[in-house]
N, CA, C and O atoms as a Tripos MOL2 file, in Angstrom:
@<TRIPOS>MOLECULE
protein
  304   303    76     0     0
PROTEIN
NO_CHARGES

@<TRIPOS>ATOM
      1 N         231.0050  143.5880   25.7510 N.3       1 MET1
      2 CA        229.8880  143.2640   24.8610 C.3       1 MET1
      3 C         229.0050  142.2160   25.5740 C.2       1 MET1
      4 O         229.4900  141.1630   25.9880 O.2       1 MET1
      5 N         227.7770  142.5090   25.6990 N.am      2 ASN2
      6 CA        226.8180  141.5800   26.3170 C.3       2 ASN2
      7 C         226.3000  140.6290   25.2680 C.2       2 ASN2
      8 O         226.0050  141.0710   24.1580 O.2       2 ASN2
      9 N         226.1730  139.3490   25.5550 N.am      3 THR3
     10 CA        225.6310  138.4260   24.6620 C.3       3 THR3
     11 C         224.4630  137.6260   25.3910 C.2       3 THR3
     12 O         224.3980  137.5910   26.6190 O.2       3 THR3
     13 N         223.6110  137.0320   24.6240 N.am      4 HIS4
     14 CA        222.5400  136.2610   25.1510 C.3       4 HIS4
     15 C         222.5400  134.9310   24.5290 C.2       4 HIS4
     16 O         222.5300  134.8310   23.3030 O.2       4 HIS4
     17 N         222.5510  133.8540   25.3360 N.am      5 HIS5
     18 CA        222.5580  132.4810   24.8120 C.3       5 HIS5
     19 C         221.3560  131.7320   25.3240 C.2       5 HIS5
     20 O         220.9390  131.8750   26.4740 O.2       5 HIS5
     21 N         220.8010  130.9130   24.4170 N.am      6 LYS6
     22 CA        219.6650  130.1020   24.7950 C.3       6 LYS6
     23 C         219.7840  128.7590   24.1290 C.2       6 LYS6
     24 O         220.1250  128.6770   22.9490 O.2       6 LYS6
     25 N         219.5140  127.7180   24.8530 N.am      7 LEU7
     26 CA        219.5630  126.3670   24.3380 C.3       7 LEU7
     27 C         218.0940  125.8680   24.2190 C.2       7 LEU7
     28 O         217.3440  125.8650   25.1950 O.2       7 LEU7
     29 N         217.7250  125.4600   23.0230 N.am      8 ILE8
     30 CA        216.3840  124.9930   22.8050 C.3       8 ILE8
     31 C         216.5450  123.5580   22.2920 C.2       8 ILE8
     32 O         217.2580  123.3300   21.3150 O.2       8 ILE8
     33 N         215.9200  122.6360   22.9120 N.am      9 ILE9
     34 CA        215.8800  121.2480   22.4440 C.3       9 ILE9
     35 C         214.5520  121.0220   21.7270 C.2       9 ILE9
     36 O         213.4780  121.1120   22.3200 O.2       9 ILE9
     37 N         214.6650  120.7180   20.3920 N.am     10 GLY10
     38 CA        213.4480  120.5410   19.6690 C.3      10 GLY10
     39 C         213.7290  120.0560   18.2350 C.2      10 GLY10
     40 O         214.7960  119.5280   17.9220 O.2      10 GLY10
     41 N         212.7220  120.2650   17.3950 N.am     11 ASN11
     42 CA        212.8480  119.8370   16.0400 C.3      11 ASN11
     43 C         213.2160  121.0180   15.1640 C.2      11 ASN11
     44 O         212.4950  122.0150   15.1410 O.2      11 ASN11
     45 N         214.3070  120.9270   14.4520 N.am     12 CYS12
     46 CA        214.8170  122.0570   13.6690 C.3      12 CYS12
     47 C         214.0060  122.2580   12.3700 C.2      12 CYS12
     48 O         214.2870  123.2040   11.6340 O.2      12 CYS12
     49 N         213.0430  121.4280   12.0740 N.am     13 MET13
     50 CA        212.2040  121.6360   10.9280 C.3      13 MET13
     51 C         211.1300  122.6960   11.2200 C.2      13 MET13
     52 O         210.5090  123.2480   10.3120 O.2      13 MET13
     53 N         210.9370  122.9590   12.5230 N.am     14 SER14
     54 CA        209.9710  123.9880   12.9000 C.3      14 SER14
     55 C         210.5210  124.6660   14.1640 C.2      14 SER14
     56 O         210.4230  124.1230   15.2640 O.2      14 SER14
     57 N         211.0850  125.8300   13.9890 N.am     15 MET15
     58 CA        211.7190  126.5580   15.1280 C.3      15 MET15
     59 C         210.8100  127.7930   15.4440 C.2      15 MET15
     60 O         211.2110  128.9520   15.3390 O.2      15 MET15
     61 N         209.5940  127.4500   15.8270 N.am     16 LYS16
     62 CA        208.6080  128.5020   16.1040 C.3      16 LYS16
     63 C         209.0200  129.3720   17.3590 C.2      16 LYS16
     64 O         208.5290  130.4860   17.5440 O.2      16 LYS16
     65 N         209.9020  128.8300   18.1670 N.am     17 GLU17
     66 CA        210.3220  129.5290   19.3770 C.3      17 GLU17
     67 C         211.2460  130.7080   19.0280 C.2      17 GLU17
     68 O         211.5090  131.5780   19.8590 O.2      17 GLU17
     69 N         211.7270  130.7120   17.7840 N.am     18 ILE18
     70 CA        212.7160  131.7040   17.3800 C.3      18 ILE18
     71 C         212.1010  132.6080   16.3400 C.2      18 ILE18
     72 O         211.5120  132.1470   15.3610 O.2      18 ILE18
     73 N         212.2460  133.9260   16.5650 N.am     19 SER19
     74 CA        211.6570  134.9260   15.6310 C.3      19 SER19
     75 C         212.4990  134.9250   14.3460 C.2      19 SER19
     76 O         213.6310  134.4450   14.2980 O.2      19 SER19
     77 N         211.8680  135.4960   13.3110 N.am     20 ASP20
     78 CA        212.5930  135.7840   12.0630 C.3      20 ASP20
     79 C         213.8530  136.5980   12.2640 C.2      20 ASP20
     80 O         213.8240  137.5920   12.9900 O.2      20 ASP20
     81 N         214.9230  136.2240   11.6670 N.am     21 GLU21
     82 CA        216.1890  136.9080   11.6650 C.3      21 GLU21
     83 C         216.7210  137.2300   13.0610 C.2      21 GLU21
     84 O         217.2980  138.2930   13.2930 O.2      21 GLU21
     85 N         216.5090  136.2670   14.0070 N.am     22 GLU22
     86 CA        216.9500  136.4390   15.3840 C.3      22 GLU22
     87 C         218.3810  135.9000   15.6250 C.2      22 GLU22
     88 O         219.0620  136.3040   16.5670 O.2      22 GLU22
     89 N         218.7990  134.9990   14.7660 N.am     23 ILE23
     90 CA        220.0290  134.2300   15.0520 C.3      23 ILE23
     91 C         221.1950  134.7890   14.1840 C.2      23 ILE23
     92 O         220.9990  135.1620   13.0280 O.2      23 ILE23
     93 N         222.3840  134.8320   14.7700 N.am     24 HIS24
     94 CA        223.5700  135.3180   14.1090 C.3      24 HIS24
     95 C         224.3380  134.2230   13.3770 C.2      24 HIS24
     96 O         225.0310  134.4990   12.3980 O.2      24 HIS24
     97 N         224.2190  132.9890   13.8440 N.am     25 LEU25
     98 CA        224.9760  131.8880   13.2680 C.3      25 LEU25
     99 C         224.1990  130.6390   13.3170 C.2      25 LEU25
    100 O         223.6030  130.3190   14.3450 O.2      25 LEU25
    101 N         224.1790  129.8880   12.2080 N.am     26 VAL26
    102 CA        223.5650  128.5960   12.1400 C.3      26 VAL26
    103 C         224.6200  127.6010   11.7770 C.2      26 VAL26
    104 O         225.3130  127.7780   10.7750 O.2      26 VAL26
    105 N         224.7690  126.5550   12.5590 N.am     27 VAL27
    106 CA        225.6890  125.4310   12.3130 C.3      27 VAL27
    107 C         224.8720  124.1700   12.2700 C.2      27 VAL27
    108 O         224.1410  123.8510   13.2070 O.2      27 VAL27
    109 N         225.0050  123.4430   11.1530 N.am     28 THR28
    110 CA        224.2420  122.2300   11.0300 C.3      28 THR28
    111 C         225.0880  121.0460   10.7290 C.2      28 THR28
    112 O         226.1770  121.1970   10.1740 O.2      28 THR28
    113 N         224.6480  119.8960   11.0620 N.am     29 SER29
    114 CA        225.3210  118.6240   10.7210 C.3      29 SER29
    115 C         224.2180  117.6260   10.3740 C.2      29 SER29
    116 O         223.8720  116.7720   11.1900 O.2      29 SER29
    117 N         223.6770  117.7330    9.1830 N.am     30 PRO30
    118 CA        222.5610  116.8870    8.7950 C.3      30 PRO30
    119 C         222.9910  115.4320    8.6520 C.2      30 PRO30
    120 O         224.1690  115.1720    8.4070 O.2      30 PRO30
    121 N         222.1210  114.5210    8.7890 N.am     31 PRO31
    122 CA        222.4540  113.0970    8.6080 C.3      31 PRO31
    123 C         222.6600  112.8540    7.1380 C.2      31 PRO31
    124 O         222.1550  113.6190    6.3170 O.2      31 PRO31
    125 N         223.3780  111.8280    6.7800 N.am     32 TYR32
    126 CA        223.5750  111.3840    5.4290 C.3      32 TYR32
    127 C         222.5540  110.3180    5.1190 C.2      32 TYR32
    128 O         222.2050  109.5200    5.9890 O.2      32 TYR32
    129 N         222.0650  110.2900    3.8760 N.am     33 PHE33
    130 CA        221.0110  109.3590    3.4950 C.3      33 PHE33
    131 C         221.3720  107.8940    3.7150 C.2      33 PHE33
    132 O         220.6300  107.1520    4.3590 O.2      33 PHE33
    133 N         222.5250  107.4840    3.1710 N.am     34 ASN34
    134 CA        222.8550  106.0830    3.2690 C.3      34 ASN34
    135 C         224.1310  105.7720    4.0320 C.2      34 ASN34
    136 O         224.7300  104.7130    3.8420 O.2      34 ASN34
    137 N         224.5510  106.6930    4.8990 N.am     35 ALA35
    138 CA        225.7950  106.4930    5.6270 C.3      35 ALA35
    139 C         225.6400  105.3330    6.6270 C.2      35 ALA35
    140 O         224.6090  105.2520    7.2940 O.2      35 ALA35
    141 N         226.5880  104.4710    6.7460 N.am     36 PRO36
    142 CA        226.4900  103.3250    7.6080 C.3      36 PRO36
    143 C         226.4720  103.7170    9.1330 C.2      36 PRO36
    144 O         226.0360  102.9320    9.9750 O.2      36 PRO36
    145 N         226.9390  104.9030    9.4400 N.am     37 PHE37
    146 CA        227.0050  105.3360   10.8540 C.3      37 PHE37
    147 C         225.7460  106.0740   11.3260 C.2      37 PHE37
    148 O         225.5910  106.3560   12.5140 O.2      37 PHE37
    149 N         224.8490  106.3830   10.3750 N.am     38 ASP38
    150 CA        223.5710  107.0280   10.7670 C.3      38 ASP38
    151 C         222.5550  105.9700   11.2300 C.2      38 ASP38
    152 O         222.8200  104.7680   11.2090 O.2      38 ASP38
    153 N         221.4210  106.4530   11.6350 N.am     39 TYR39
    154 CA        220.3810  105.5300   12.0800 C.3      39 TYR39
    155 C         219.7480  104.7650   10.8930 C.2      39 TYR39
    156 O         219.2410  105.3520    9.9370 O.2      39 TYR39
    157 N         219.8050  103.4860   11.0050 N.am     40 GLU40
    158 CA        219.2140  102.6500    9.9080 C.3      40 GLU40
    159 C         217.7350  102.8420    9.8150 C.2      40 GLU40
    160 O         217.0460  102.8150   10.8350 O.2      40 GLU40
    161 N         217.2260  103.0330    8.6330 N.am     41 GLY41
    162 CA        215.8150  103.1910    8.4090 C.3      41 GLY41
    163 C         215.2980  104.5870    8.8040 C.2      41 GLY41
    164 O         214.0920  104.7810    8.9520 O.2      41 GLY41
    165 N         216.2090  105.5540    8.9750 N.am     42 LEU42
    166 CA        215.7810  106.8690    9.3760 C.3      42 LEU42
    167 C         214.8280  107.5350    8.3840 C.2      42 LEU42
    168 O         213.8890  108.2290    8.7740 O.2      42 LEU42
    169 N         215.0900  107.3080    7.0860 N.am     43 PHE43
    170 CA        214.2720  107.8720    6.0420 C.3      43 PHE43
    171 C         213.6560  106.6970    5.1900 C.2      43 PHE43
    172 O         214.3010  105.6810    4.9330 O.2      43 PHE43
    173 N         212.4230  106.9000    4.7910 N.am     44 LYS44
    174 CA        211.7720  105.8370    3.9480 C.3      44 LYS44
    175 C         212.3550  105.8510    2.5610 C.2      44 LYS44
    176 O         212.4930  104.7880    1.9550 O.2      44 LYS44
    177 N         212.6990  106.9850    2.0360 N.am     45 ASN45
    178 CA        213.2630  107.0580    0.7000 C.3      45 ASN45
    179 C         214.0300  108.4000    0.5430 C.2      45 ASN45
    180 O         214.0420  109.2670    1.4170 O.2      45 ASN45
    181 N         214.6430  108.4860   -0.6000 N.am     46 TYR46
    182 CA        215.4910  109.6730   -0.8110 C.3      46 TYR46
    183 C         214.6900  110.9390   -0.9050 C.2      46 TYR46
    184 O         215.1630  111.9890   -0.4700 O.2      46 TYR46
    185 N         213.4770  110.8870   -1.4610 N.am     47 ASP47
    186 CA        212.6300  112.0690   -1.5100 C.3      47 ASP47
    187 C         212.2280  112.5670   -0.1210 C.2      47 ASP47
    188 O         212.1560  113.7750    0.1040 O.2      47 ASP47
    189 N         211.9770  111.6850    0.7710 N.am     48 GLN48
    190 CA        211.7340  112.1060    2.1720 C.3      48 GLN48
    191 C         212.8890  112.7690    2.7920 C.2      48 GLN48
    192 O         212.7490  113.7890    3.4660 O.2      48 GLN48
    193 N         214.0960  112.1800    2.5660 N.am     49 TYR49
    194 CA        215.3610  112.7730    3.0240 C.3      49 TYR49
    195 C         215.5200  114.1970    2.5810 C.2      49 TYR49
    196 O         215.8440  115.0900    3.3640 O.2      49 TYR49
    197 N         215.2730  114.3950    1.2480 N.am     50 LEU50
    198 CA        215.4730  115.7450    0.6720 C.3      50 LEU50
    199 C         214.3950  116.6600    1.2020 C.2      50 LEU50
    200 O         214.6700  117.8480    1.3760 O.2      50 LEU50
    201 N         213.2150  116.2070    1.4650 N.am     51 GLY51
    202 CA        212.1630  117.0390    2.0470 C.3      51 GLY51
    203 C         212.5720  117.5450    3.4580 C.2      51 GLY51
    204 O         212.3530  118.7060    3.8040 O.2      51 GLY51
    205 N         213.1530  116.6630    4.2270 N.am     52 VAL52
    206 CA        213.6000  117.0480    5.5390 C.3      52 VAL52
    207 C         214.7090  118.1020    5.4550 C.2      52 VAL52
    208 O         214.6940  119.0950    6.1820 O.2      52 VAL52
    209 N         215.6440  117.8720    4.5760 N.am     53 LEU53
    210 CA        216.7740  118.8580    4.3650 C.3      53 LEU53
    211 C         216.2290  120.2140    3.9600 C.2      53 LEU53
    212 O         216.6910  121.2490    4.4420 O.2      53 LEU53
    213 N         215.2070  120.2050    3.0400 N.am     54 ARG54
    214 CA        214.5960  121.4860    2.6070 C.3      54 ARG54
    215 C         213.9270  122.2200    3.7080 C.2      54 ARG54
    216 O         214.0320  123.4450    3.7730 O.2      54 ARG54
    217 N         213.2090  121.5080    4.6210 N.am     55 LYS55
    218 CA        212.5000  122.1210    5.7580 C.3      55 LYS55
    219 C         213.5460  122.7380    6.7120 C.2      55 LYS55
    220 O         213.3630  123.8430    7.2230 O.2      55 LYS55
    221 N         214.6300  122.0050    6.9340 N.am     56 VAL56
    222 CA        215.6670  122.5170    7.8640 C.3      56 VAL56
    223 C         216.2960  123.7450    7.2480 C.2      56 VAL56
    224 O         216.5010  124.7370    7.9470 O.2      56 VAL56
    225 N         216.6090  123.7170    5.9650 N.am     57 ALA57
    226 CA        217.2360  124.8500    5.2930 C.3      57 ALA57
    227 C         216.2970  126.0450    5.3590 C.2      57 ALA57
    228 O         216.7460  127.1450    5.6810 O.2      57 ALA57
    229 N         215.0250  125.8770    5.0690 N.am     58 ALA58
    230 CA        214.0890  126.9750    5.0630 C.3      58 ALA58
    231 C         214.0110  127.6240    6.4380 C.2      58 ALA58
    232 O         214.0460  128.8490    6.5540 O.2      58 ALA58
    233 N         213.9060  126.8150    7.4640 N.am     59 GLU59
    234 CA        213.8490  127.3450    8.8860 C.3      59 GLU59
    235 C         215.1300  128.0360    9.2200 C.2      59 GLU59
    236 O         215.1090  129.0960    9.8460 O.2      59 GLU59
    237 N         216.2550  127.4750    8.8250 N.am     60 SER60
    238 CA        217.6020  128.1470    9.0390 C.3      60 SER60
    239 C         217.6930  129.4700    8.4140 C.2      60 SER60
    240 O         218.1670  130.4210    9.0360 O.2      60 SER60
    241 N         217.2490  129.5770    7.1770 N.am     61 PHE61
    242 CA        217.2030  130.9340    6.4980 C.3      61 PHE61
    243 C         216.2610  131.8710    7.1990 C.2      61 PHE61
    244 O         216.5780  133.0550    7.3180 O.2      61 PHE61
    245 N         215.1010  131.4100    7.6810 N.am     62 ARG62
    246 CA        214.1230  132.2630    8.3000 C.3      62 ARG62
    247 C         214.6820  132.8630    9.5740 C.2      62 ARG62
    248 O         214.4900  134.0530    9.8220 O.2      62 ARG62
    249 N         215.3670  132.0790   10.3890 N.am     63 VAL63
    250 CA        215.8290  132.5810   11.7050 C.3      63 VAL63
    251 C         217.1850  133.2920   11.5950 C.2      63 VAL63
    252 O         217.5750  134.0240   12.5040 O.2      63 VAL63
    253 N         217.8690  133.0880   10.5350 N.am     64 LEU64
    254 CA        219.1940  133.7030   10.3900 C.3      64 LEU64
    255 C         219.0550  135.2180   10.0860 C.2      64 LEU64
    256 O         218.2950  135.6370    9.2130 O.2      64 LEU64
    257 N         219.8160  135.9940   10.8420 N.am     65 ARG65
    258 CA        219.7410  137.4570   10.6720 C.3      65 ARG65
    259 C         220.1030  137.8890    9.2790 C.2      65 ARG65
    260 O         220.9980  137.2870    8.6860 O.2      65 ARG65
    261 N         219.4770  138.8790    8.7240 N.am     66 ASN66
    262 CA        219.7100  139.3390    7.3880 C.3      66 ASN66
    263 C         221.1870  139.8110    7.2760 C.2      66 ASN66
    264 O         221.6720  140.5270    8.1510 O.2      66 ASN66
    265 N         221.8790  139.4140    6.2190 N.am     67 GLY67
    266 CA        223.2320  139.8400    6.0150 C.3      67 GLY67
    267 C         224.2220  138.8440    6.5230 C.2      67 GLY67
    268 O         225.4130  139.0180    6.2670 O.2      67 GLY67
    269 N         223.8330  137.8280    7.2120 N.am     68 LYS68
    270 CA        224.7220  136.8010    7.7440 C.3      68 LYS68
    271 C         224.9070  135.7350    6.6560 C.2      68 LYS68
    272 O         224.0110  135.5040    5.8440 O.2      68 LYS68
    273 N         226.0030  135.1340    6.6520 N.am     69 TYR69
    274 CA        226.3510  134.2030    5.5940 C.3      69 TYR69
    275 C         225.9020  132.7380    6.0030 C.2      69 TYR69
    276 O         226.1190  132.2780    7.1240 O.2      69 TYR69
    277 N         225.3070  132.1050    5.0720 N.am     70 ASN70
    278 CA        224.8600  130.6970    5.2210 C.3      70 ASN70
    279 C         225.2510  129.9760    3.9630 C.2      70 ASN70
    280 O         224.7160  130.2850    2.8980 O.2      70 ASN70
    281 N         226.1620  129.0260    4.0350 N.am     71 HIS71
    282 CA        226.5980  128.3450    2.7990 C.3      71 HIS71
    283 C         225.4940  127.5340    2.1430 C.2      71 HIS71
    284 O         225.6380  127.1460    0.9840 O.2      71 HIS71
    285 N         224.4310  127.2720    2.8200 N.am     72 LEU72
    286 CA        223.3240  126.4810    2.2450 C.3      72 LEU72
    287 C         222.6350  127.2610    1.1450 C.2      72 LEU72
    288 O         221.9850  126.6770    0.2770 O.2      72 LEU72
    289 N         222.7730  128.5730    1.1760 N.am     73 SER73
    290 CA        222.1090  129.3580    0.1350 C.3      73 SER73
    291 C         222.6960  129.0480   -1.2330 C.2      73 SER73
    292 O         222.0330  129.2570   -2.2490 O.2      73 SER73
    293 N         223.8870  128.5710   -1.2760 N.am     74 GLU74
    294 CA        224.5020  128.2260   -2.5570 C.3      74 GLU74
    295 C         223.9280  126.8690   -3.0840 C.2      74 GLU74
    296 O         223.9650  126.5790   -4.2800 O.2      74 GLU74
    297 N         223.4260  126.1000   -2.1770 N.am     75 VAL75
    298 CA        222.9340  124.7390   -2.5700 C.3      75 VAL75
    299 C         221.4430  124.7930   -2.7980 C.2      75 VAL75
    300 O         220.9620  124.1600   -3.7380 O.2      75 VAL75
    301 N         220.7010  125.4920   -2.0140 N.am     76 TRP76
    302 CA        219.2500  125.4840   -2.0880 C.3      76 TRP76
    303 C         218.7320  126.6630   -2.8060 C.2      76 TRP76
    304 O         217.5190  126.8100   -2.9580 O.2      76 TRP76
@<TRIPOS>BOND
     1     1     2 1
     2     2     3 1
     3     3     4 2
     4     3     5 am
     5     5     6 1
     6     6     7 1
     7     7     8 2
     8     7     9 am
     9     9    10 1
    10    10    11 1
    11    11    12 2
    12    11    13 am
    13    13    14 1
    14    14    15 1
    15    15    16 2
    16    15    17 am
    17    17    18 1
    18    18    19 1
    19    19    20 2
    20    19    21 am
    21    21    22 1
    22    22    23 1
    23    23    24 2
    24    23    25 am
    25    25    26 1
    26    26    27 1
    27    27    28 2
    28    27    29 am
    29    29    30 1
    30    30    31 1
    31    31    32 2
    32    31    33 am
    33    33    34 1
    34    34    35 1
    35    35    36 2
    36    35    37 am
    37    37    38 1
    38    38    39 1
    39    39    40 2
    40    39    41 am
    41    41    42 1
    42    42    43 1
    43    43    44 2
    44    43    45 am
    45    45    46 1
    46    46    47 1
    47    47    48 2
    48    47    49 am
    49    49    50 1
    50    50    51 1
    51    51    52 2
    52    51    53 am
    53    53    54 1
    54    54    55 1
    55    55    56 2
    56    55    57 am
    57    57    58 1
    58    58    59 1
    59    59    60 2
    60    59    61 am
    61    61    62 1
    62    62    63 1
    63    63    64 2
    64    63    65 am
    65    65    66 1
    66    66    67 1
    67    67    68 2
    68    67    69 am
    69    69    70 1
    70    70    71 1
    71    71    72 2
    72    71    73 am
    73    73    74 1
    74    74    75 1
    75    75    76 2
    76    75    77 am
    77    77    78 1
    78    78    79 1
    79    79    80 2
    80    79    81 am
    81    81    82 1
    82    82    83 1
    83    83    84 2
    84    83    85 am
    85    85    86 1
    86    86    87 1
    87    87    88 2
    88    87    89 am
    89    89    90 1
    90    90    91 1
    91    91    92 2
    92    91    93 am
    93    93    94 1
    94    94    95 1
    95    95    96 2
    96    95    97 am
    97    97    98 1
    98    98    99 1
    99    99   100 2
   100    99   101 am
   101   101   102 1
   102   102   103 1
   103   103   104 2
   104   103   105 am
   105   105   106 1
   106   106   107 1
   107   107   108 2
   108   107   109 am
   109   109   110 1
   110   110   111 1
   111   111   112 2
   112   111   113 am
   113   113   114 1
   114   114   115 1
   115   115   116 2
   116   115   117 am
   117   117   118 1
   118   118   119 1
   119   119   120 2
   120   119   121 am
   121   121   122 1
   122   122   123 1
   123   123   124 2
   124   123   125 am
   125   125   126 1
   126   126   127 1
   127   127   128 2
   128   127   129 am
   129   129   130 1
   130   130   131 1
   131   131   132 2
   132   131   133 am
   133   133   134 1
   134   134   135 1
   135   135   136 2
   136   135   137 am
   137   137   138 1
   138   138   139 1
   139   139   140 2
   140   139   141 am
   141   141   142 1
   142   142   143 1
   143   143   144 2
   144   143   145 am
   145   145   146 1
   146   146   147 1
   147   147   148 2
   148   147   149 am
   149   149   150 1
   150   150   151 1
   151   151   152 2
   152   151   153 am
   153   153   154 1
   154   154   155 1
   155   155   156 2
   156   155   157 am
   157   157   158 1
   158   158   159 1
   159   159   160 2
   160   159   161 am
   161   161   162 1
   162   162   163 1
   163   163   164 2
   164   163   165 am
   165   165   166 1
   166   166   167 1
   167   167   168 2
   168   167   169 am
   169   169   170 1
   170   170   171 1
   171   171   172 2
   172   171   173 am
   173   173   174 1
   174   174   175 1
   175   175   176 2
   176   175   177 am
   177   177   178 1
   178   178   179 1
   179   179   180 2
   180   179   181 am
   181   181   182 1
   182   182   183 1
   183   183   184 2
   184   183   185 am
   185   185   186 1
   186   186   187 1
   187   187   188 2
   188   187   189 am
   189   189   190 1
   190   190   191 1
   191   191   192 2
   192   191   193 am
   193   193   194 1
   194   194   195 1
   195   195   196 2
   196   195   197 am
   197   197   198 1
   198   198   199 1
   199   199   200 2
   200   199   201 am
   201   201   202 1
   202   202   203 1
   203   203   204 2
   204   203   205 am
   205   205   206 1
   206   206   207 1
   207   207   208 2
   208   207   209 am
   209   209   210 1
   210   210   211 1
   211   211   212 2
   212   211   213 am
   213   213   214 1
   214   214   215 1
   215   215   216 2
   216   215   217 am
   217   217   218 1
   218   218   219 1
   219   219   220 2
   220   219   221 am
   221   221   222 1
   222   222   223 1
   223   223   224 2
   224   223   225 am
   225   225   226 1
   226   226   227 1
   227   227   228 2
   228   227   229 am
   229   229   230 1
   230   230   231 1
   231   231   232 2
   232   231   233 am
   233   233   234 1
   234   234   235 1
   235   235   236 2
   236   235   237 am
   237   237   238 1
   238   238   239 1
   239   239   240 2
   240   239   241 am
   241   241   242 1
   242   242   243 1
   243   243   244 2
   244   243   245 am
   245   245   246 1
   246   246   247 1
   247   247   248 2
   248   247   249 am
   249   249   250 1
   250   250   251 1
   251   251   252 2
   252   251   253 am
   253   253   254 1
   254   254   255 1
   255   255   256 2
   256   255   257 am
   257   257   258 1
   258   258   259 1
   259   259   260 2
   260   259   261 am
   261   261   262 1
   262   262   263 1
   263   263   264 2
   264   263   265 am
   265   265   266 1
   266   266   267 1
   267   267   268 2
   268   267   269 am
   269   269   270 1
   270   270   271 1
   271   271   272 2
   272   271   273 am
   273   273   274 1
   274   274   275 1
   275   275   276 2
   276   275   277 am
   277   277   278 1
   278   278   279 1
   279   279   280 2
   280   279   281 am
   281   281   282 1
   282   282   283 1
   283   283   284 2
   284   283   285 am
   285   285   286 1
   286   286   287 1
   287   287   288 2
   288   287   289 am
   289   289   290 1
   290   290   291 1
   291   291   292 2
   292   291   293 am
   293   293   294 1
   294   294   295 1
   295   295   296 2
   296   295   297 am
   297   297   298 1
   298   298   299 1
   299   299   300 2
   300   299   301 am
   301   301   302 1
   302   302   303 1
   303   303   304 2
@<TRIPOS>SUBSTRUCTURE
     1 MET1         2 RESIDUE 1 A MET
     2 ASN2         6 RESIDUE 1 A ASN
     3 THR3        10 RESIDUE 1 A THR
     4 HIS4        14 RESIDUE 1 A HIS
     5 HIS5        18 RESIDUE 1 A HIS
     6 LYS6        22 RESIDUE 1 A LYS
     7 LEU7        26 RESIDUE 1 A LEU
     8 ILE8        30 RESIDUE 1 A ILE
     9 ILE9        34 RESIDUE 1 A ILE
    10 GLY10       38 RESIDUE 1 A GLY
    11 ASN11       42 RESIDUE 1 A ASN
    12 CYS12       46 RESIDUE 1 A CYS
    13 MET13       50 RESIDUE 1 A MET
    14 SER14       54 RESIDUE 1 A SER
    15 MET15       58 RESIDUE 1 A MET
    16 LYS16       62 RESIDUE 1 A LYS
    17 GLU17       66 RESIDUE 1 A GLU
    18 ILE18       70 RESIDUE 1 A ILE
    19 SER19       74 RESIDUE 1 A SER
    20 ASP20       78 RESIDUE 1 A ASP
    21 GLU21       82 RESIDUE 1 A GLU
    22 GLU22       86 RESIDUE 1 A GLU
    23 ILE23       90 RESIDUE 1 A ILE
    24 HIS24       94 RESIDUE 1 A HIS
    25 LEU25       98 RESIDUE 1 A LEU
    26 VAL26      102 RESIDUE 1 A VAL
    27 VAL27      106 RESIDUE 1 A VAL
    28 THR28      110 RESIDUE 1 A THR
    29 SER29      114 RESIDUE 1 A SER
    30 PRO30      118 RESIDUE 1 A PRO
    31 PRO31      122 RESIDUE 1 A PRO
    32 TYR32      126 RESIDUE 1 A TYR
    33 PHE33      130 RESIDUE 1 A PHE
    34 ASN34      134 RESIDUE 1 A ASN
    35 ALA35      138 RESIDUE 1 A ALA
    36 PRO36      142 RESIDUE 1 A PRO
    37 PHE37      146 RESIDUE 1 A PHE
    38 ASP38      150 RESIDUE 1 A ASP
    39 TYR39      154 RESIDUE 1 A TYR
    40 GLU40      158 RESIDUE 1 A GLU
    41 GLY41      162 RESIDUE 1 A GLY
    42 LEU42      166 RESIDUE 1 A LEU
    43 PHE43      170 RESIDUE 1 A PHE
    44 LYS44      174 RESIDUE 1 A LYS
    45 ASN45      178 RESIDUE 1 A ASN
    46 TYR46      182 RESIDUE 1 A TYR
    47 ASP47      186 RESIDUE 1 A ASP
    48 GLN48      190 RESIDUE 1 A GLN
    49 TYR49      194 RESIDUE 1 A TYR
    50 LEU50      198 RESIDUE 1 A LEU
    51 GLY51      202 RESIDUE 1 A GLY
    52 VAL52      206 RESIDUE 1 A VAL
    53 LEU53      210 RESIDUE 1 A LEU
    54 ARG54      214 RESIDUE 1 A ARG
    55 LYS55      218 RESIDUE 1 A LYS
    56 VAL56      222 RESIDUE 1 A VAL
    57 ALA57      226 RESIDUE 1 A ALA
    58 ALA58      230 RESIDUE 1 A ALA
    59 GLU59      234 RESIDUE 1 A GLU
    60 SER60      238 RESIDUE 1 A SER
    61 PHE61      242 RESIDUE 1 A PHE
    62 ARG62      246 RESIDUE 1 A ARG
    63 VAL63      250 RESIDUE 1 A VAL
    64 LEU64      254 RESIDUE 1 A LEU
    65 ARG65      258 RESIDUE 1 A ARG
    66 ASN66      262 RESIDUE 1 A ASN
    67 GLY67      266 RESIDUE 1 A GLY
    68 LYS68      270 RESIDUE 1 A LYS
    69 TYR69      274 RESIDUE 1 A TYR
    70 ASN70      278 RESIDUE 1 A ASN
    71 HIS71      282 RESIDUE 1 A HIS
    72 LEU72      286 RESIDUE 1 A LEU
    73 SER73      290 RESIDUE 1 A SER
    74 GLU74      294 RESIDUE 1 A GLU
    75 VAL75      298 RESIDUE 1 A VAL
    76 TRP76      302 RESIDUE 1 A TRP
């Protein structure tokens, strides 16, 4: 079985380099809003934090191939 792998360094809120339904698997590890081990001052407020998570989720759904499972669909 041939596979194709590509590493893209960028902002996951806008994955314009990736076509709709091109990806078979999405793995995320989002930051926590108030976790002491995350970057201090990363988000101005909780609404901004949720906005970022929604953008990442929307892009993840867009690039994820139809029929593939994404546990975020249960949350968003």
